[in-house]
C-alpha positions as CSV (number, residue, x, y, z in Angstrom):
1,X,7.3,-39.4,27.8
2,X,7.3,-39.8,23.8
3,X,10.4,-39.8,21.8
4,X,11.0,-36.0,20.3
5,X,12.7,-35.8,16.4
6,X,13.0,-33.1,14.9
7,X,15.0,-32.4,11.1
8,X,16.6,-28.8,11.6
9,X,19.3,-26.8,9.8
10,X,22.1,-25.1,11.6
11,X,21.0,-21.6,10.7
12,X,16.9,-21.2,10.7
13,X,15.8,-19.1,13.1
14,X,12.6,-20.9,13.6
15,X,14.7,-25.0,14.4
16,X,16.4,-22.8,17.2
17,X,13.0,-21.3,18.3
18,X,11.5,-24.7,18.3
19,X,13.8,-25.9,20.1
20,X,13.8,-23.6,23.1
21,X,10.5,-23.7,23.1
22,X,10.1,-27.5,22.8
23,X,12.5,-27.2,25.9
24,X,10.7,-25.3,28.0
25,X,7.0,-27.0,27.9
26,X,9.9,-29.9,28.7
27,X,11.4,-31.7,25.9
28,X,14.0,-33.3,27.4
29,X,15.5,-36.2,25.0
30,X,15.3,-34.7,22.0
31,X,16.6,-36.7,18.0
32,X,17.9,-33.0,16.4
33,X,18.7,-34.6,12.2
34,X,20.1,-31.9,10.9
35,X,19.1,-31.9,7.2
36,X,22.2,-28.9,6.4
37,X,24.6,-31.9,7.0
38,X,23.2,-34.6,5.6
39,X,21.2,-34.2,2.2
40,X,20.0,-38.1,2.2
41,X,17.8,-37.4,5.8
42,X,16.1,-33.8,3.5
43,X,15.2,-36.2,1.4
44,X,13.9,-39.0,4.5
45,X,12.1,-35.6,5.5
46,X,10.0,-34.9,2.3
47,X,9.1,-38.1,1.7
48,X,7.0,-38.5,4.9
49,X,6.1,-35.2,5.2
50,X,5.7,-33.8,1.9
51,X,7.7,-30.7,2.8
52,X,10.6,-29.6,2.4
53,X,10.8,-26.1,4.9
54,X,12.4,-26.9,8.4
55,X,11.2,-26.9,11.3
56,X,9.8,-30.4,10.6
57,X,8.6,-31.6,14.4
58,X,8.1,-35.3,14.5
59,X,6.5,-36.4,18.0
60,X,6.6,-40.1,18.3
61,X,5.6,-41.2,15.5
62,X,3.1,-38.3,14.1
63,X,4.0,-35.1,12.7
64,X,3.1,-31.7,14.7
65,X,2.7,-29.1,12.4
66,X,1.6,-26.7,16.0
67,X,2.6,-26.8,19.1
């Protein structure tokens, strides 16, 4: 299985739901990056995706906006 990375914040209900959905789909290894705790990661996420909202999900090196 490819590595799944998700950019989140601690209070985002969409992030919580996205993580739940990924688990339901069998994702066992999930790298969560909390941009509310790591401001530099928010900048990296914005540079990569051109977006500022969360969740931002990457499966392998590919951003996914629809699951």
